[in-house]
DRENZAKOL-992724 format. One record per residue (C-alpha): x, y, z. Coordinates in nm, 2 decimals, padded with zeros to 4 digits, m for minus. Layout:
pt xx: X yy: Y zz: Z
...
This chain:
pt xx: 00.54 yy: 00.16 zz: m03.44
pt xx: 00.80 yy: 00.12 zz: m03.16
pt xx: 01.02 yy: m00.17 zz: m03.06
pt xx: 00.77 yy: m00.29 zz: m02.80
pt xx: 00.46 yy: m00.33 zz: m03.03
pt xx: 00.45 yy: m00.71 zz: m02.98
pt xx: 00.47 yy: m00.66 zz: m02.60
pt xx: 00.20 yy: m00.40 zz: m02.59
pt xx: m00.02 yy: m00.62 zz: m02.81
pt xx: 00.04 yy: m00.92 zz: m02.58
pt xx: m00.06 yy: m00.71 zz: m02.27
pt xx: m00.38 yy: m00.59 zz: m02.44
pt xx: m00.47 yy: m00.94 zz: m02.56
pt xx: m00.40 yy: m01.12 zz: m02.23
pt xx: m00.59 yy: m00.85 zz: m02.02
pt xx: m00.88 yy: m00.81 zz: m02.26
pt xx: m00.78 yy: m00.45 zz: m02.30
pt xx: m00.80 yy: m00.39 zz: m01.93
pt xx: m00.43 yy: m00.32 zz: m01.88
pt xx: m00.23 yy: m00.05 zz: m02.04
pt xx: 00.14 yy: 00.01 zz: m02.12
pt xx: 00.30 yy: 00.33 zz: m02.03
pt xx: 00.65 yy: 00.42 zz: m02.16
pt xx: 00.92 yy: 00.56 zz: m01.93
pt xx: 01.23 yy: 00.68 zz: m02.11
pt xx: 01.14 yy: 00.44 zz: m02.40
pt xx: 01.09 yy: 00.13 zz: m02.19
pt xx: 00.74 yy: m00.02 zz: m02.11
pt xx: 00.56 yy: m00.05 zz: m01.78
pt xx: 00.24 yy: m00.24 zz: m01.73
pt xx: m00.04 yy: m00.06 zz: m01.55
pt xx: m00.39 yy: m00.13 zz: m01.42
pt xx: m00.64 yy: 00.15 zz: m01.46
pt xx: m00.85 yy: 00.19 zz: m01.13
pt xx: m01.16 yy: 00.40 zz: m01.18
pt xx: m01.26 yy: 00.62 zz: m00.89
pt xx: m01.54 yy: 00.51 zz: m00.65
pt xx: m01.72 yy: 00.64 zz: m00.35
pt xx: m01.65 yy: 00.56 zz: 00.01
pt xx: m02.00 yy: 00.41 zz: 00.03
pt xx: m01.90 yy: 00.17 zz: m00.25
pt xx: m01.66 yy: m00.01 zz: m00.02
pt xx: m01.79 yy: 00.08 zz: 00.33
pt xx: m02.15 yy: 00.01 zz: 00.41
pt xx: m02.34 yy: 00.31 zz: 00.54
pt xx: m02.05 yy: 00.55 zz: 00.46
pt xx: m02.09 yy: 00.88 zz: 00.28
pt xx: m02.12 yy: 00.93 zz: m00.09
pt xx: m01.79 yy: 01.12 zz: m00.10
pt xx: m01.53 yy: 01.00 zz: m00.35
pt xx: m01.27 yy: 00.79 zz: m00.17
pt xx: m00.97 yy: 01.01 zz: m00.09
pt xx: m00.73 yy: 00.78 zz: m00.29
pt xx: m00.86 yy: 00.95 zz: m00.60
pt xx: m00.83 yy: 01.31 zz: m00.48
pt xx: m00.52 yy: 01.51 zz: m00.58
pt xx: m00.50 yy: 01.87 zz: m00.45
pt xx: m00.87 yy: 01.88 zz: m00.42
pt xx: m00.93 yy: 01.75 zz: m00.78
pt xx: m01.10 yy: 01.42 zz: m00.82
pt xx: m00.94 yy: 01.19 zz: m01.08
pt xx: m01.18 yy: 00.97 zz: m01.28
pt xx: m00.91 yy: 00.70 zz: m01.30
pt xx: m00.56 yy: 00.64 zz: m01.16
pt xx: m00.31 yy: 00.38 zz: m01.28
pt xx: m00.14 yy: 00.13 zz: m01.05
pt xx: 00.17 yy: m00.07 zz: m01.14
pt xx: 00.05 yy: m00.42 zz: m01.21
pt xx: 00.36 yy: m00.57 zz: m01.07
pt xx: 00.60 yy: m00.49 zz: m00.79
pt xx: 00.88 yy: m00.29 zz: m00.95
pt xx: 01.23 yy: m00.33 zz: m01.07
pt xx: 01.47 yy: m00.04 zz: m01.13
pt xx: 01.65 yy: 00.05 zz: m01.45
pt xx: 01.86 yy: 00.36 zz: m01.47
pt xx: 01.71 yy: 00.50 zz: m01.15
pt xx: 01.35 yy: 00.46 zz: m01.29
pt xx: 01.08 yy: 00.23 zz: m01.17
pt xx: 00.92 yy: m00.03 zz: m01.41
pt xx: 00.63 yy: m00.27 zz: m01.38
pt xx: 00.71 yy: m00.59 zz: m01.57
pt xx: 00.61 yy: m00.96 zz: m01.53
pt xx: 00.85 yy: m01.24 zz: m01.44
pt xx: 01.11 yy: m01.02 zz: m01.26
pt xx: 01.27 yy: m01.03 zz: m00.92
pt xx: 01.12 yy: m00.73 zz: m00.75
pt xx: 01.36 yy: m00.47 zz: m00.63
pt xx: 01.42 yy: m00.48 zz: m00.25
pt xx: 01.69 yy: m00.34 zz: m00.02
pt xx: 01.56 yy: 00.00 zz: m00.10
pt xx: 01.48 yy: 00.28 zz: 00.15
pt xx: 01.16 yy: 00.49 zz: 00.15
pt xx: 01.33 yy: 00.79 zz: 00.01
pt xx: 01.51 yy: 00.59 zz: m00.26
pt xx: 01.18 yy: 00.42 zz: m00.37
pt xx: 01.00 yy: 00.75 zz: m00.37
pt xx: 01.27 yy: 00.90 zz: m00.59
pt xx: 01.28 yy: 00.61 zz: m00.84
pt xx: 00.90 yy: 00.66 zz: m00.89
pt xx: 00.92 yy: 01.04 zz: m00.93
pt xx: 01.21 yy: 01.00 zz: m01.17
pt xx: 00.95 yy: 00.84 zz: m01.41
pt xx: 00.80 yy: 01.19 zz: m01.47
pt xx: 00.51 yy: 01.42 zz: m01.38
pt xx: 00.22 yy: 01.24 zz: m01.21
pt xx: 00.42 yy: 00.94 zz: m01.10
pt xx: 00.44 yy: 00.86 zz: m00.73
pt xx: 00.53 yy: 00.58 zz: m00.49
pt xx: 00.20 yy: 00.41 zz: m00.42
pt xx: m00.01 yy: 00.66 zz: m00.23
pt xx: m00.12 yy: 00.50 zz: 00.10
pt xx: m00.47 yy: 00.63 zz: 00.05
pt xx: m00.49 yy: 00.44 zz: m00.28
pt xx: m00.36 yy: 00.12 zz: m00.12
pt xx: m00.64 yy: 00.16 zz: 00.14
pt xx: m00.90 yy: 00.21 zz: m00.13
pt xx: m00.79 yy: m00.11 zz: m00.31
pt xx: m00.78 yy: m00.31 zz: 00.01
pt xx: m01.14 yy: m00.21 zz: 00.09
pt xx: m01.25 yy: m00.28 zz: m00.27
pt xx: m01.10 yy: m00.63 zz: m00.25
pt xx: m01.29 yy: m00.71 zz: 00.08
pt xx: m01.61 yy: m00.56 zz: m00.05
pt xx: m01.59 yy: m00.77 zz: m00.37
pt xx: m01.48 yy: m01.09 zz: m00.20
pt xx: m01.14 yy: m01.11 zz: m00.36
pt xx: m00.90 yy: m01.07 zz: m00.08
pt xx: m00.58 yy: m01.17 zz: m00.27
pt xx: m00.37 yy: m01.47 zz: m00.17
pt xx: 00.00 yy: m01.45 zz: m00.23
pt xx: 00.36 yy: m01.55 zz: m00.15
pt xx: 00.34 yy: m01.51 zz: 00.23
pt xx: 00.51 yy: m01.85 zz: 00.32
pt xx: 00.83 yy: m01.89 zz: 00.12
pt xx: 00.70 yy: m01.92 zz: m00.23
pt xx: 00.34 yy: m02.03 zz: m00.15
pt xx: 00.03 yy: m01.91 zz: 00.03
pt xx: 00.01 yy: m02.02 zz: 00.39
pt xx: m00.36 yy: m02.10 zz: 00.37
pt xx: m00.35 yy: m02.24 zz: 00.02
pt xx: m00.02 yy: m02.43 zz: m00.01
pt xx: m00.11 yy: m02.56 zz: m00.35
pt xx: m00.08 yy: m02.20 zz: m00.48
pt xx: 00.28 yy: m02.12 zz: m00.56
pt xx: 00.48 yy: m01.87 zz: m00.76
pt xx: 00.80 yy: m01.92 zz: m00.95
pt xx: 01.10 yy: m01.88 zz: m00.72
pt xx: 01.35 yy: m01.62 zz: m00.82
pt xx: 01.66 yy: m01.47 zz: m00.66
pt xx: 01.81 yy: m01.56 zz: m00.32
pt xx: 01.69 yy: m01.83 zz: m00.09
pt xx: 01.70 yy: m01.87 zz: 00.28
pt xx: 01.99 yy: m02.04 zz: 00.45
pt xx: 01.79 yy: m02.37 zz: 00.46
pt xx: 01.70 yy: m02.34 zz: 00.09
pt xx: 01.35 yy: m02.20 zz: 00.10
pt xx: 01.23 yy: m01.96 zz: m00.17
pt xx: 01.20 yy: m01.59 zz: m00.08
pt xx: 01.08 yy: m01.38 zz: m00.37
pt xx: 00.88 yy: m01.52 zz: m00.65
pt xx: 00.88 yy: m01.38 zz: m01.00
pt xx: 00.63 yy: m01.09 zz: m01.04
pt xx: 00.29 yy: m01.20 zz: m01.15
pt xx: 00.39 yy: m01.57 zz: m01.15
pt xx: 00.12 yy: m01.68 zz: m00.91
pt xx: m00.24 yy: m01.80 zz: m00.99
pt xx: m00.53 yy: m01.57 zz: m01.05
pt xx: m00.62 yy: m01.56 zz: m00.68
pt xx: m00.29 yy: m01.37 zz: m00.63
pt xx: m00.44 yy: m01.07 zz: m00.82
pt xx: m00.66 yy: m00.81 zz: m00.65
pt xx: m00.97 yy: m00.91 zz: m00.85
pt xx: m00.89 yy: m01.28 zz: m00.88
pt xx: m00.84 yy: m01.22 zz: m01.25
pt xx: m00.52 yy: m01.21 zz: m01.45
pt xx: m00.60 yy: m00.85 zz: m01.55
pt xx: m00.57 yy: m00.74 zz: m01.19
pt xx: m00.30 yy: m00.60 zz: m00.97
pt xx: m00.05 yy: m00.87 zz: m00.87
pt xx: 00.12 yy: m00.96 zz: m00.55
pt xx: m00.05 yy: m00.73 zz: m00.30
pt xx: m00.02 yy: m01.01 zz: m00.04
pt xx: 00.33 yy: m01.09 zz: 00.04
pt xx: 00.64 yy: m01.14 zz: m00.18
pt xx: 00.79 yy: m00.81 zz: m00.07
pt xx: 00.62 yy: m00.56 zz: 00.16
pt xx: 00.57 yy: m00.23 zz: m00.02
pt xx: 00.66 yy: 00.12 zz: 00.09
pt xx: 00.36 yy: 00.36 zz: 00.06
pt xx: 00.37 yy: 00.74 zz: 00.05
pt xx: 00.15 yy: 00.96 zz: 00.26
pt xx: 00.12 yy: 00.78 zz: 00.60
pt xx: 00.36 yy: 00.79 zz: 00.89
pt xx: 00.36 yy: 00.80 zz: 01.27
pt xx: 00.57 yy: 01.04 zz: 01.48
pt xx: 00.59 yy: 00.92 zz: 01.84
pt xx: 00.26 yy: 00.74 zz: 01.78
pt xx: 00.08 yy: 01.03 zz: 01.62
pt xx: m00.08 yy: 00.94 zz: 01.29
pt xx: 00.01 yy: 01.18 zz: 01.01
pt xx: m00.10 yy: 01.18 zz: 00.64
pt xx: m00.03 yy: 01.38 zz: 00.33
pt xx: m00.38 yy: 01.44 zz: 00.21
pt xx: m00.51 yy: 01.26 zz: 00.03
pt xx: m00.34 yy: 01.15 zz: m00.29
pt xx: m00.14 yy: 01.47 zz: m00.31
pt xx: 00.18 yy: 01.27 zz: m00.32
pt xx: 00.11 yy: 01.24 zz: m00.70
pt xx: 00.21 yy: 01.61 zz: m00.72
pt xx: 00.59 yy: 01.64 zz: m00.77
pt xx: 00.59 yy: 01.97 zz: m00.58
pt xx: 00.46 yy: 01.80 zz: m00.27
pt xx: 00.75 yy: 01.72 zz: m00.04
pt xx: 00.76 yy: 01.38 zz: 00.13
pt xx: 01.05 yy: 01.49 zz: 00.36
pt xx: 01.05 yy: 01.46 zz: 00.73
pt xx: 01.01 yy: 01.84 zz: 00.77
pt xx: 00.75 yy: 01.88 zz: 00.49
pt xx: 00.46 yy: 02.11 zz: 00.58
pt xx: 00.24 yy: 01.88 zz: 00.38
pt xx: 00.21 yy: 01.63 zz: 00.67
pt xx: m00.12 yy: 01.67 zz: 00.86
pt xx: m00.26 yy: 01.52 zz: 01.18
pt xx: m00.62 yy: 01.39 zz: 01.19
pt xx: m00.85 yy: 01.54 zz: 01.45
pt xx: m01.10 yy: 01.32 zz: 01.63
pt xx: m01.38 yy: 01.46 zz: 01.41
pt xx: m01.19 yy: 01.36 zz: 01.09
pt xx: m01.07 yy: 01.71 zz: 01.00
pt xx: m00.71 yy: 01.78 zz: 00.92
pt xx: m00.49 yy: 01.97 zz: 01.17
pt xx: m00.13 yy: 02.07 zz: 01.22
pt xx: 00.09 yy: 01.79 zz: 01.35
pt xx: 00.11 yy: 01.80 zz: 01.73
pt xx: m00.24 yy: 01.93 zz: 01.78
pt xx: m00.38 yy: 01.81 zz: 02.11
pt xx: m00.64 yy: 01.54 zz: 02.07
pt xx: m00.56 yy: 01.43 zz: 01.72
pt xx: m00.54 yy: 01.06 zz: 01.63
pt xx: m00.27 yy: 00.83 zz: 01.76
pt xx: m00.20 yy: 00.47 zz: 01.79
pt xx: m00.16 yy: 00.33 zz: 02.14
pt xx: m00.11 yy: m00.03 zz: 02.27
pt xx: m00.35 yy: m00.14 zz: 02.54
pt xx: m00.41 yy: m00.49 zz: 02.67
pt xx: m00.21 yy: m00.64 zz: 02.38
pt xx: m00.41 yy: m00.47 zz: 02.11
pt xx: m00.34 yy: m00.17 zz: 01.89
pt xx: m00.58 yy: 00.10 zz: 01.99
pt xx: m00.70 yy: 00.41 zz: 01.80
pt xx: m00.66 yy: 00.69 zz: 02.06
pt xx: m00.58 yy: 01.05 zz: 02.11
pt xx: m00.25 yy: 00.98 zz: 02.29
pt xx: 00.04 yy: 00.73 zz: 02.29
pt xx: 00.12 yy: 00.62 zz: 02.64
pt xx: 00.47 yy: 00.49 zz: 02.57
pt xx: 00.73 yy: 00.59 zz: 02.30
pt xx: 00.95 yy: 00.29 zz: 02.36
pt xx: 01.13 yy: 00.15 zz: 02.05
pt xx: 00.92 yy: m00.16 zz: 02.00
pt xx: 00.68 yy: m00.30 zz: 01.74
pt xx: 00.32 yy: m00.32 zz: 01.87
pt xx: 00.08 yy: m00.52 zz: 01.65
pt xx: m00.24 yy: m00.72 zz: 01.64
pt xx: m00.48 yy: m00.85 zz: 01.38
pt xx: m00.66 yy: m00.55 zz: 01.22
pt xx: m01.00 yy: m00.68 zz: 01.31
pt xx: m00.90 yy: m00.69 zz: 01.68
pt xx: m00.80 yy: m00.32 zz: 01.70
pt xx: m00.97 yy: m00.13 zz: 01.98
pt xx: m01.10 yy: 00.22 zz: 02.02
pt xx: m01.02 yy: 00.44 zz: 02.32
pt xx: m01.31 yy: 00.52 zz: 02.55
pt xx: m01.51 yy: 00.81 zz: 02.45
pt xx: m01.37 yy: 00.82 zz: 02.09
pt xx: m01.57 yy: 00.77 zz: 01.78
pt xx: m01.37 yy: 00.66 zz: 01.48
pt xx: m01.41 yy: 00.93 zz: 01.20
pt xx: m01.50 yy: 00.81 zz: 00.85
pt xx: m01.16 yy: 00.91 zz: 00.72
pt xx: m00.99 yy: 00.67 zz: 00.97
pt xx: m01.20 yy: 00.39 zz: 00.83
pt xx: m01.15 yy: 00.49 zz: 00.46
pt xx: m00.77 yy: 00.50 zz: 00.52
pt xx: m00.79 yy: 00.16 zz: 00.70
pt xx: m00.65 yy: 00.31 zz: 01.02
pt xx: m00.94 yy: 00.15 zz: 01.21
pt xx: m01.17 yy: m00.12 zz: 01.09
pt xx: m01.52 yy: m00.02 zz: 00.95
pt xx: m01.65 yy: m00.35 zz: 01.10
pt xx: m01.45 yy: m00.43 zz: 01.41
pt xx: m01.44 yy: m00.80 zz: 01.49
pt xx: m01.53 yy: m00.91 zz: 01.14
pt xx: m01.30 yy: m01.09 zz: 00.90
pt xx: m01.01 yy: m00.90 zz: 00.75
pt xx: m00.80 yy: m01.21 zz: 00.67
pt xx: m00.62 yy: m01.19 zz: 01.01
pt xx: m00.39 yy: m00.93 zz: 00.84
pt xx: m00.19 yy: m00.74 zz: 01.10
pt xx: m00.16 yy: m00.38 zz: 01.18
pt xx: 00.15 yy: m00.26 zz: 01.37
pt xx: 00.34 yy: 00.05 zz: 01.46
pt xx: 00.65 yy: 00.17 zz: 01.64
pt xx: 00.59 yy: 00.48 zz: 01.86
pt xx: 00.95 yy: 00.59 zz: 01.87
pt xx: 01.02 yy: 00.88 zz: 01.64
pt xx: 00.93 yy: 00.90 zz: 01.27
pt xx: 00.81 yy: 00.58 zz: 01.12
pt xx: 00.70 yy: 00.53 zz: 00.76
pt xx: 00.44 yy: 00.29 zz: 00.63
pt xx: 00.48 yy: m00.03 zz: 00.42
pt xx: 00.20 yy: m00.26 zz: 00.33
pt xx: 00.11 yy: m00.61 zz: 00.22
pt xx: 00.36 yy: m00.81 zz: 00.42
pt xx: 00.64 yy: m01.03 zz: 00.28
pt xx: 00.73 yy: m01.39 zz: 00.19
pt xx: 00.79 yy: m01.49 zz: 00.56
pt xx: 00.49 yy: m01.31 zz: 00.73
pt xx: 00.26 yy: m01.61 zz: 00.68
pt xx: m00.09 yy: m01.55 zz: 00.80
pt xx: m00.03 yy: m01.19 zz: 00.91
pt xx: 00.03 yy: m01.07 zz: 00.55
pt xx: m00.24 yy: m00.94 zz: 00.31
pt xx: m00.39 yy: m00.62 zz: 00.18
pt xx: m00.49 yy: m00.50 zz: 00.53
pt xx: m00.14 yy: m00.56 zz: 00.66
pt xx: m00.01 yy: m00.21 zz: 00.75
pt xx: 00.32 yy: m00.17 zz: 00.92
pt xx: 00.42 yy: 00.18 zz: 01.04
pt xx: 00.74 yy: 00.09 zz: 01.21
pt xx: 01.05 yy: 00.15 zz: 01.00
pt xx: 01.25 yy: 00.47 zz: 00.97
pt xx: 01.26 yy: 00.62 zz: 00.62
pt xx: 01.63 yy: 00.52 zz: 00.58
pt xx: 01.56 yy: 00.15 zz: 00.66
pt xx: 01.66 yy: m00.08 zz: 00.37
pt xx: 01.56 yy: m00.45 zz: 00.39
pt xx: 01.56 yy: m00.76 zz: 00.17
pt xx: 01.19 yy: m00.80 zz: 00.23
pt xx: 01.07 yy: m00.45 zz: 00.14
pt xx: 01.01 yy: m00.32 zz: m00.21
pt xx: 00.76 yy: m00.09 zz: m00.38
pt xx: 00.54 yy: m00.01 zz: m00.67
pt xx: 00.44 yy: 00.32 zz: m00.83
pt xx: 00.11 yy: 00.46 zz: m00.94
pt xx: 00.03 yy: 00.74 zz: m01.19
pt xx: m00.23 yy: 01.01 zz: m01.22
pt xx: m00.27 yy: 01.25 zz: m01.51
pt xx: m00.23 yy: 01.59 zz: m01.35
pt xx: m00.32 yy: 01.77 zz: m01.66
pt xx: m00.68 yy: 01.65 zz: m01.68
């Protein structure tokens, strides 16, 4: 029996056995097991294929584990613990390294897995609320977390303690779920970027593999052809984001590479004339499976100038634009901000 037996027992008791504790260099981290599901389980009329968030190097994982809480850093490793001030002011590469320092199978949250969870929440009617309005939820101001850390110049809360909000701040509206996916700090995700507006992914949850490079020049990055197949970056006719008539558009080109953030509510995204959105674009929430329907008014945005990495969920000041369908592909990998943090996930690569 270790020094954290009481903690592990408390986690098991409070979650009804639905959360687990994994130990990293002797310290505990609370994780939520997420069983694999099919694309058709979360998108009506879609294929019976397993959602790509559960596929690592062509192997389907029956379950993956997501950090229950936005993470802190201890001795250059990432930990998921309740009641903490989530680590922010961290670049993409730093966040990814902290996660990989945890050991084999640990990764910065795969973007494909974030997309899977977002779709699951919408399908199950549990779009999570959260700290998107300085300590409270913009639409449900009676819902608040416990302020922690720095405040704004006028005294408003910024971060709240991890997991300190009500049950509706968890992905399944239950305390055994994943906390704070809406707001608090936006979260770097691994495996989606844009390069001059071209959408590139590392398929599909391969970022769990420690041998897969996340670097700018990595050969693991792939473009997505209009038919959904994966192609070399720069292939003519692969998927891009464009900005047309004030809306983000899924297209096969980017008209302007000016250094600017283009954004709109996810449900208002448009599709270029003659293009049919492939299933993979919908499964990776690059284009809505039900355009014009309700996605919580969460925003999608991108910057078409150079390489831009993805962060998701929004932060404490994003108000109504934050949420699980908030995807922002606009910051360089070296950007470090007080409103961007991260969480890891884990897949057993030996099973």
